Every structure is written in C-alpha cells, then in structure tokens.
C-alpha positions in Angstrom: 111.6 -47.0 183.8 111.1 -44.1 180.8 113.0 -42.9 178.5 114.2 -39.6 179.6 115.0 -41.5 182.9 117.6 -43.5 181.1 118.5 -40.9 178.8 119.8 -38.6 182.0 121.0 -41.2 183.7 123.6 -42.2 181.5 124.8 -38.6 181.9 128.3 -37.9 183.1 126.6 -34.7 185.4 123.8 -33.9 187.0 121.2 -33.7 185.3 116.9 -33.2 185.6 114.3 -32.4 183.6 112.3 -29.7 184.7 108.3 -28.7 184.1 108.3 -24.9 183.4 104.5 -24.9 184.1 105.0 -25.5 187.5 108.6 -26.1 188.4 108.0 -29.6 189.1 111.4 -32.2 188.8 110.0 -34.6 186.4 113.1 -36.9 186.1 116.6 -36.8 187.5 119.9 -39.0 187.1 121.3 -40.9 189.6 124.4 -38.7 189.9 121.6 -35.7 191.4 120.9 -38.8 194.0 124.5 -39.8 195.0 125.9 -36.3 195.1 123.2 -34.5 196.8 121.5 -36.8 198.8 117.8 -37.5 197.8 116.1 -40.3 196.9 114.3 -40.9 193.5 111.3 -40.9 195.4 111.7 -36.9 197.0 113.2 -35.4 193.7 109.9 -36.4 191.6 107.8 -34.5 195.1 110.1 -31.7 194.7 110.3 -28.5 192.5 113.5 -27.4 191.3 113.8 -24.3 193.3 113.6 -26.6 196.9 117.3 -26.8 195.3 118.6 -24.1 193.2 118.2 -21.9 196.5 120.4 -18.6 195.2 118.9 -15.8 194.8 119.6 -15.5 191.0 118.6 -19.0 190.3 115.3 -18.0 192.5 114.7 -15.3 189.9 115.3 -17.0 186.8 112.2 -19.8 188.0 109.8 -17.0 188.6 111.4 -15.9 185.0 110.1 -18.9 183.9 107.0 -19.7 185.5 106.0 -16.6 183.6 106.9 -17.7 180.5 110.3 -16.7 179.5 112.2 -19.8 178.8 116.0 -19.1 178.1 119.0 -20.7 177.9 121.6 -20.5 180.6 125.3 -21.4 180.1 127.9 -21.9 182.7 126.4 -19.9 185.3 128.0 -20.8 189.1 125.3 -21.7 191.8 124.7 -23.3 194.8 122.1 -26.3 195.6 120.6 -27.4 198.7 122.0 -31.1 199.6 119.9 -33.6 201.7 121.9 -32.7 204.7 121.1 -29.0 204.3 124.5 -28.1 203.1 124.8 -26.3 200.3 127.0 -27.5 197.0 128.6 -25.2 194.9 127.9 -26.6 191.2 128.5 -24.9 187.6 125.0 -25.5 186.1 123.5 -25.0 182.7 120.3 -25.1 181.5 118.6 -26.2 177.9 115.4 -25.5 176.6 114.2 -28.7 175.1 110.9 -30.1 173.2 108.7 -32.9 174.5 106.3 -33.9 171.9 105.0 -30.5 171.1 105.7 -29.2 174.9 108.8 -27.2 176.6 111.3 -28.7 178.9 114.2 -27.6 180.3 117.1 -29.6 181.2 119.5 -28.5 183.8 123.0 -29.9 184.0 125.1 -29.3 186.6 128.9 -30.1 188.2 130.4 -29.8 191.1 132.7 -27.2 191.3 134.8 -28.0 194.8 137.0 -29.9 192.9 137.9 -27.8 190.2 138.3 -25.0 192.4 140.8 -27.2 194.6 142.6 -28.0 191.0 142.6 -24.8 190.6 144.1 -23.7 194.0 146.7 -26.6 193.2 147.8 -25.2 190.3 147.8 -21.4 191.5 150.3 -23.1 194.3 152.3 -25.2 192.0 152.5 -22.0 189.6 153.8 -20.2 192.4 156.6 -22.7 193.6 157.8 -23.2 190.1 157.6 -19.5 190.2 159.8 -19.5 193.3 162.3 -21.7 192.1 163.0 -20.2 188.8 164.3 -17.2 190.5 166.0 -19.0 193.2 168.5 -20.8 191.4 171.8 -20.2 189.9 171.7 -20.5 186.6 169.5 -17.8 183.7 166.5 -19.9 182.6 165.0 -18.8 179.8 161.4 -21.0 178.2 160.6 -21.0 174.4 157.6 -22.9 173.3 157.0 -25.3 170.1 156.0 -21.8 168.5 159.5 -19.7 168.9 157.8 -17.6 171.2 159.6 -16.6 174.9 157.3 -18.1 177.8 159.2 -17.2 180.6 162.7 -16.1 181.4 163.8 -15.5 185.3 165.8 -11.7 186.3 169.3 -13.2 186.4 168.8 -14.6 183.2 167.9 -11.0 181.9 170.8 -10.1 184.2 173.2 -12.4 182.8 172.7 -10.8 179.0 171.9 -7.5 180.2 168.7 -7.4 177.9 167.8 -4.0 178.1 164.3 -3.1 179.7 162.4 -1.9 176.5 162.7 -5.2 175.1 161.5 -6.9 177.8 158.7 -4.6 178.2 157.9 -4.9 174.7 157.7 -8.4 174.6 160.1 -8.6 171.6 161.1 -12.4 171.7 162.9 -12.6 168.1 164.2 -8.8 169.7 165.4 -10.6 172.5 166.8 -13.7 170.6 168.8 -11.5 167.9 170.6 -9.6 170.9 171.4 -12.6 172.6 173.0 -13.4 169.5 175.0 -10.9 169.1 176.9 -11.1 172.2 178.5 -14.1 171.8 181.1 -15.3 169.1 179.5 -18.5 167.9 176.3 -16.5 167.3 175.0 -18.8 164.5 175.5 -21.6 167.0 173.2 -20.0 169.6 170.9 -18.5 167.3 170.8 -22.2 166.0 170.1 -23.8 169.6 167.3 -21.2 170.1 165.6 -21.5 167.1 165.3 -25.9 167.5 163.3 -26.0 170.4 161.2 -29.1 168.7 164.3 -31.2 168.8 164.1 -34.0 171.3 167.6 -34.7 172.1 169.2 -32.7 174.7 172.1 -30.9 174.2 175.0 -28.5 176.1 177.2 -26.2 174.9 180.1 -23.6 176.1 179.7 -19.9 174.1 182.4 -17.4 174.5 181.3 -13.8 174.8 182.7 -11.0 173.0 183.3 -9.5 176.3 185.3 -12.3 177.8 182.7 -14.2 179.6 182.4 -18.0 179.4 178.6 -19.0 179.3 177.5 -23.0 179.6 174.3 -24.5 178.5 172.1 -27.1 178.7 169.1 -27.7 177.4 166.2 -30.1 177.2 163.3 -30.6 175.4 159.9 -29.9 177.7 156.9 -32.4 177.2 152.9 -32.4 177.4 152.8 -36.3 177.4 154.2 -37.6 174.3 154.5 -34.1 172.5 157.0 -31.8 172.7 155.4 -28.2 173.1 158.8 -26.2 174.1 162.5 -26.2 175.4 164.3 -25.1 178.7 167.6 -23.2 178.3 170.0 -22.9 181.3 172.7 -21.0 181.3 175.8 -20.7 184.1 178.3 -18.5 183.9 181.6 -20.3 184.0 183.9 -17.7 183.1 186.3 -17.7 186.4 186.0 -21.9 186.2 187.1 -22.1 182.3 190.2 -19.3 183.9 190.9 -21.3 186.1 191.6 -24.3 183.9 193.3 -22.7 181.9 195.8 -22.0 184.1 195.9 -25.4 185.7 196.5 -27.0 181.9 199.1 -24.5 181.7 200.7 -25.3 185.0 200.0 -29.2 184.1 201.8 -28.9 180.7 204.7 -27.3 182.7 205.2 -30.0 185.3 204.3 -32.7 182.8 207.0 -31.4 180.9 209.2 -31.5 184.0 208.1 -34.8 185.0 208.7 -36.0 182.0 212.7 -35.4 181.7 212.7 -36.7 185.4 210.9 -40.2 183.8 213.6 -40.4 181.5 216.6 -40.1 184.1 214.6 -42.4 186.2 213.7 -44.6 183.4 217.3 -45.0 182.6 218.6 -45.5 186.1 215.9 -48.2 187.5 217.2 -50.3 183.8 219.4 -52.4 185.6 217.8 -52.2 188.8 214.4 -53.8 187.4 216.4 -56.2 185.4 218.0 -57.7 188.5 215.2 -57.5 190.4 213.3 -59.8 188.4 216.2 -61.9 188.6 215.4 -62.6 191.9 212.2 -62.9 191.7 212.9 -65.9 189.9 214.9 -67.6 192.0 212.9 -66.9 195.4 209.9 -68.5 193.3 211.6 -71.4 192.1 213.2 -71.9 195.6 209.7 -71.3 197.4 207.9 -73.7 195.4 210.8 -76.2 196.2 210.6 -76.0 199.7 207.0 -75.5 199.4 207.0 -79.4 197.7 209.7 -80.8 199.9 207.4 -80.1 203.0 204.2 -81.1 201.4 205.9 -84.6 200.2 207.6 -84.9 203.9 203.9 -84.0 205.5 202.2 -86.4 203.1 204.8 -89.3 204.1 204.6 -88.8 207.9 200.6 -89.2 207.3 201.4 -91.9 205.6 203.4 -93.4 208.4 200.6 -92.2 211.3 198.1 -93.8 209.2 199.9 -97.1 209.5 200.8 -97.0 212.7 196.8 -96.1 213.6 195.5 -99.0 211.8 198.6 -101.6 213.2 197.0 -100.3 216.6 193.2 -100.8 215.5 193.5 -104.1 213.4 194.5 -105.7 217.3 191.6 -104.9 219.3 189.2 -105.1 216.2 190.5 -108.6 215.4 190.0 -110.0 219.0 186.6 -107.8 219.1 185.4 -109.6 215.6 186.8 -112.6 217.1 185.0 -112.0 221.1 181.6 -111.5 219.0 181.7 -114.0 216.7 181.9 -116.4 219.2 179.3 -114.7 221.4 176.4 -114.8 218.2 177.3 -118.8 218.5 177.0 -119.2 222.4 173.8 -117.1 222.1 172.0 -119.3 219.2 173.0 -122.4 221.5 171.6 -120.9 224.6 168.2 -120.0 222.5 168.4 -123.7 221.4 168.8 -124.7 225.0 165.6 -122.4 226.0 163.6 -123.6 223.6 164.3 -127.2 224.9 163.3 -125.7 228.3 160.1 -124.2 227.1 159.1 -127.5 225.4 158.7 -129.0 229.1 157.0 -125.6 230.7 153.6 -127.9 229.9 155.0 -130.9 232.3 155.4 -128.8 235.3 152.9 -127.5 238.2 150.6 -125.1 237.7 153.0 -123.1 240.4 156.3 -123.2 238.2 154.6 -122.4 235.3 153.6 -119.2 236.7 156.6 -118.5 238.4 158.5 -118.8 234.8 155.9 -116.5 234.0 156.2 -113.9 235.8 160.4 -114.1 235.5 159.7 -114.2 231.3 157.4 -111.1 232.1 160.2 -109.7 233.9 162.9 -109.8 232.0 161.1 -109.3 228.4 162.1 -112.5 227.3 159.9 -112.6 223.7 162.0 -109.3 223.2 164.9 -110.6 223.8 164.8 -113.4 221.9 163.9 -111.0 218.6 166.5 -108.5 219.3 169.6 -110.8 220.6 170.5 -111.9 217.1 170.1 -108.3 215.1 172.0 -106.6 217.9 174.9 -109.2 217.6 174.7 -108.9 213.6 174.8 -105.4 213.4 177.8 -105.0 216.1 179.8 -107.6 213.4 178.9 -105.3 210.7 180.0 -102.3 212.6 183.4 -104.2 213.6 183.8 -104.9 209.7 183.0 -101.7 208.7 185.8 -100.1 210.8 187.8 -103.1 209.4 187.4 -101.2 206.0 188.1 -98.1 206.7 191.2 -99.0 208.2 192.2 -100.7 205.2 191.4 -97.7 203.0 193.9 -95.6 205.5 196.1 -97.9 205.0 195.6 -98.6 200.9 195.6 -94.4 201.0 199.0 -94.2 202.4 200.5 -97.1 201.0 203.0 -98.6 203.6 203.8 -101.5 201.8 205.9 -99.7 199.5 206.2 -96.0 198.1 207.6 -96.7 194.3 206.1 -98.0 191.0 204.3 -100.3 191.2 201.1 -101.3 189.4 197.7 -100.4 190.5 194.1 -99.9 190.7 193.3 -96.2 190.2 189.7 -96.9 190.7 190.0 -98.7 194.2 192.7 -96.0 195.4 189.9 -93.2 194.2 187.3 -95.3 196.2 189.7 -95.5 199.5 190.2 -91.6 199.1 187.3 -90.7 199.1 186.3 -92.9 202.4 189.4 -91.2 203.8 187.9 -87.4 203.4 184.4 -88.4 203.1 183.7 -86.5 206.4 184.4 -83.5 204.0 182.0 -84.6 201.4 179.0 -86.7 203.0 177.8 -83.1 204.5 178.1 -81.1 201.2 177.2 -83.8 198.4 175.8 -87.1 196.4 178.6 -88.9 195.1 177.7 -90.4 191.9 180.3 -93.1 190.4 180.8 -93.8 186.7 183.6 -95.7 186.5 184.7 -97.8 183.5 186.5 -100.4 185.3 190.1 -99.6 184.8 193.0 -101.2 183.7 195.8 -101.1 186.3 198.7 -98.8 185.7 202.4 -98.8 186.6 202.3 -95.7 189.2 203.0 -94.0 192.2 200.0 -95.0 194.2 200.3 -92.8 196.9 201.1 -89.9 195.1 198.3 -90.0 192.7 196.2 -90.7 196.0 197.2 -87.3 197.2 196.0 -85.8 193.8 192.6 -87.3 194.0 192.4 -86.1 198.0 193.2 -82.6 196.7 190.4 -82.7 194.0 187.8 -84.2 196.1 188.7 -81.4 198.7 188.1 -78.8 196.4 185.1 -80.2 194.8 183.7 -80.2 198.3 184.6 -76.8 199.2 183.3 -75.1 195.8 179.9 -76.9 196.8 178.4 -73.6 199.7 175.1 -75.7 200.0 174.2 -78.9 198.9 174.7 -80.3 195.3 176.3 -83.3 193.8 180.3 -85.0 193.0 180.5 -87.3 189.8 183.2 -89.6 189.5 184.0 -90.7 186.3 186.9 -93.0 184.6 187.2 -93.7 181.4 190.2 -95.1 179.2 191.4 -96.2 175.5 194.4 -98.1 174.0 197.1 -95.3 174.9 196.0 -93.3 178.3 192.9 -93.9 181.1 191.6 -90.7 182.8 190.0 -89.8 186.2 187.0 -86.9 186.3 186.4 -85.2 189.6 183.2 -83.1 188.7 181.5 -80.9 190.7 178.0 -78.5 191.2 179.9 -76.2 192.8 180.2 -72.1 192.2 182.8 -72.5 189.2 186.1 -70.4 188.1 186.1 -67.2 186.6 187.7 -67.4 183.0 190.4 -64.8 184.2 191.5 -66.7 187.3 191.4 -70.3 185.6 194.6 -70.0 183.8 196.2 -69.2 187.2 194.9 -72.3 189.5 198.1 -74.2 189.3 200.4 -71.7 189.8 201.7 -72.4 193.3 200.3 -69.9 196.6 197.6 -68.7 194.1 194.0 -69.9 195.4 190.1 -68.9 194.8 189.1 -69.6 198.3 188.8 -67.1 201.0 191.8 -65.7 202.8 192.6 -68.5 205.7 191.0 -71.2 203.9 193.4 -72.8 201.3 197.0 -72.3 201.1 197.0 -72.0 197.1 199.9 -75.5 196.8 197.3 -78.6 196.7 196.4 -78.0 192.9 200.5 -76.8 192.2 201.8 -80.0 194.0 198.8 -82.4 191.8 200.1 -80.7 189.1 203.3 -81.7 189.5 202.8 -85.1 190.2 200.6 -85.9 187.2 203.3 -83.8 185.1 205.8 -86.7 186.8 203.5 -89.6 185.5 203.9 -88.3 182.0 200.2 -87.1 182.2 198.2 -84.0 182.1 195.3 -81.8 183.7 192.2 -81.1 181.7 189.7 -78.1 183.2 186.4 -77.1 182.3 184.6 -74.4 184.6 181.1 -72.0 184.2 180.8 -70.2 187.0 177.7 -71.1 188.9 177.0 -74.0 186.9 180.6 -76.4 188.3 183.7 -77.8 187.8 185.5 -80.8 185.9 188.9 -81.7 186.2 190.2 -84.7 184.6 193.5 -86.2 185.0 194.9 -88.2 181.8 197.7 -90.6 182.6 199.7 -92.8 180.2 198.8 -96.6 180.1 202.2 -97.6 179.3 205.2 -95.2 180.5 209.0 -94.9 181.0 210.4 -95.8 184.4 211.4 -92.0 185.7 214.6 -91.2 187.0 215.2 -92.1 190.4 215.5 -89.6 193.1 212.8 -87.7 191.8 211.2 -86.2 194.6 207.2 -85.2 194.2 
C-alpha cells in the first residue's frame, strides 16, 4: 500500500488524487468506496469525469487537461454512484506537488445530511417563532453582549414601544424606554443588564400608569456557557387589584372573626373543662371494663382448657396403655413366628411352598420390619398429645390462681406451645435461657403477658423471620425478653403502645388491649417493661420482675 493511499484513507472526507495529464484517478480513500459504492479496482481504472458529471465539473476538468490548474473552495457538485444514482456533494480541489509533478487532491463530503439538518433547523426556528408569538407572555431575549436578539409582538405591545425604536434596532434606547415606565427603574435596568447571571429571577414591577407586570427570567445556555437571558413578562394588573381587594375584605373579616372568637372562647372555657373531666372519667371506666372483661375471658379460657385437658387425659391414658400392651404382644408374636420359622426346614416341600406363598401375599418381611417402628411412632404421638395437654394445663394454672412460686421459663415454654399455631408458619424460635430461679408470682397472669408478646411478635413478621426468647437475672431481679425481626414500631408511636385501644395493626386485626393489660399485670408484680424498636429491623420487649416482692393487697383484679 502506497504512502498516498495510507494518508488519504485517514481523511474523514471522500478524497482522490488525480493526474492532471489524463485525469486518471491514482488513489481513492475508503470513504469513496463506502459512499459511492465503487471497488478500489474500479476506481483505479476510472477518470475523474466518470464520477464528477455536472456541466461545470466537466468544463473545469477540460481546463485542467489544457494545463490550467486552479484551486476550488467549497463548490457544490454531483457525483455519479455505482448504482447510477446522483449524490450532491460539497467539494474542494487543491494543487499539490509530488516530487516535481503536479497532482490534484479532490476532497468532497455528502450534502444530504447537511440539507436535512438545515431543513430541520429551519423548521425548529419556525416553530419557535410561532411559539413565541402565540404565548400569553411578552418575551424578550438578550444575548451575552447585551443586545436584543428577539422579542414577540406581545412584548412590544405591552410596553408600547415606539415603531421608530423598533425599526432602528436601538437596543439601548429600547431598554431605557422600558426602564422609564417603571417606578423601580434601577431594578429593571439592572435585571436587563445582568444577562450573564446563572440564577433564575422573579420580580413584580409597578408601572407609572398603575399597571403591574410580573417578570420571570432565566439564563440561556449553550452547553455549559451562558449565551444570553430570556425574560417573560405577564400583565397581572387585574390579579393584583383583585388580591388587594381580597386582602382588605380578609382583614375586615378577620377583625370580625377575632371578636366572635373571643366571645366563643370565653363561653366555651367552662364547657371544655367539663368535657375534659367527663372524657377522663369515661376513659378510666373503659379501661376498668376492658380489664375486667379480659380477666373474665382468660378465666373462662383457663376453665375450658382444664376441662379439655381432663377429658383428653382419660382416652389418652387408655390408648397409651393399650399401645404399650400391643407393643409387648407384637414382640411376643414375632418371637413365636421366629420359632415357627426355625422349624420350616423340617416341613415337606409342598408345605414350605404354601407357607412361602402366604408370606409373599401378606408381605411378611415388610410387616416384621414396619411393625415395631409403627408402634413406636404411635407411642411418640400419644406422648406429644399428652405434653400438649399438660402445657394447656400449665398455661391455665387451674390448680390455683393465687401467689405461688413458679418457673417462668417453663411457663414461657408452655405458652409457646399453646400459641405455636400462630408462630410456626411465621418464624424460627431461638431460646437463650439462663436457668432462672423461681419467683413468687401469679403464673397464669404472667403466661397471659407472654402470650400477648409472642402473638404480637408473630404478627409483626410479614413473611418469615426469627423470634428470640431470652432470660437473665441478677441478685435483685429477673427478666424475660421476646425479640422479633419484624417491621418494628415508629418512634412517634412507641410511646403510645401501652395505651388502651391503641394498636399499630390494621383495622380488624387488633383491639389495642393486649399490651395495656400486660402493662397492668407487670406493674402489679412490681416490675416494668423495657422496649427497643427500629423500623425495618424489629422490636425487643423485656419484662423485668423483682426476685423478691411483697405480697400485693388481696382483691386486686387484673
């Protein structure tokens, strides 16, 4: 590949080297091949007039053939493509010296894209001019030199700019004429001169003839450089007058309202005090009634649980006993069968064949293999039912409702088993127990607190998460924690969660009484609640109880 070929292949234009003696194309760039569709071999066998087909191009090349070499700058012409179509181009011709002989360098670019851009630009400018004239605002555009580049007819009409100024194009005169009509002339003059400012502005100007113009302006950018500023003026005279009239009417109305309000405030002061006193009484009555109803409900649940446990215990007892006996009988029968099987060798072939068929029919090997696991699993199932019944009994504490020493971790486990159906589909439960010492308490009431905390933790988890049960103690107190990985409680609601009837659950999902009653139970035990919650991370409730406490007064109902 020649040096000439390498050089023109890097040109962004269509480039050709032409021998002026015979007008033969010596070298053509890749761009010529791509745009015109000729191969390099075809181009090397052509003369320039095979491509440049316009009349003026033919005359030019005849002059070249006659020895007249002239440079050409930005001349429009037509190129014949390989598919016989014509391509409009903008070309230039340079005479260059190649080791003492003249050559002509022809460079051309496709004009189609430029014409499309020019047409699009002309259409855009027409749309812009139409938009400027149809807008309801007076528009003024000033470039960064301070010269007016555009204004619509509404702008000149609003300011009543004389025709002589418009025809003469006296920009400074127009700006001074505008400033002379405004009471704040220095302000508007400064705005019209500060076209290089990048900030947007909004001003209200009072004209000397009593009108009001609102002006908004913003910078005009070319890339990141400010090249001018666009001002939009709106005649807001009627709106401003209406606002002034409205303000006057509002001031008069506010004066009358203040007088009436003062009278009403004095008249309602006593009524509000009485209303607040009655509301407080109603609230206390509602709390007491709700606590009483909840206590009666829990007592009924305890009696029902005790009855169910008693009724289930009887059939569980004899089923468990019968299964134990059945297991022993089955083992004895299997031992007997083993003895018979040991004697099969002494039987006749027909008897052995008959016994083999019977074994295959009843699948004796599978029965022998499956019988013992089946009985063992049945006994395990009965034992699980027995434990659930015992947990229901422990949860209700039907043996006594007074003060007694109790294992809180056992109560927590029993409560978890009772509410397990609420928890098992929502969370994995982790236990971090510290082996708490027994304390004197009302176990069934604390189990109710545990139940509320466990159910709330399960409800706080939207899909699947973790609930951690944690205990601890020191010399003076014990504590039980229920921590979940649920949605958490917002800080603005955290201080109200123990209020009666307040709930963060959706309508119909909660009564708002569970934590309120739990708070009362823990207070009765001389304890307290510690709560920590983060939205999106979860909540931790800690119940802190004294290890040694005075016996509360008799007759107190939770």
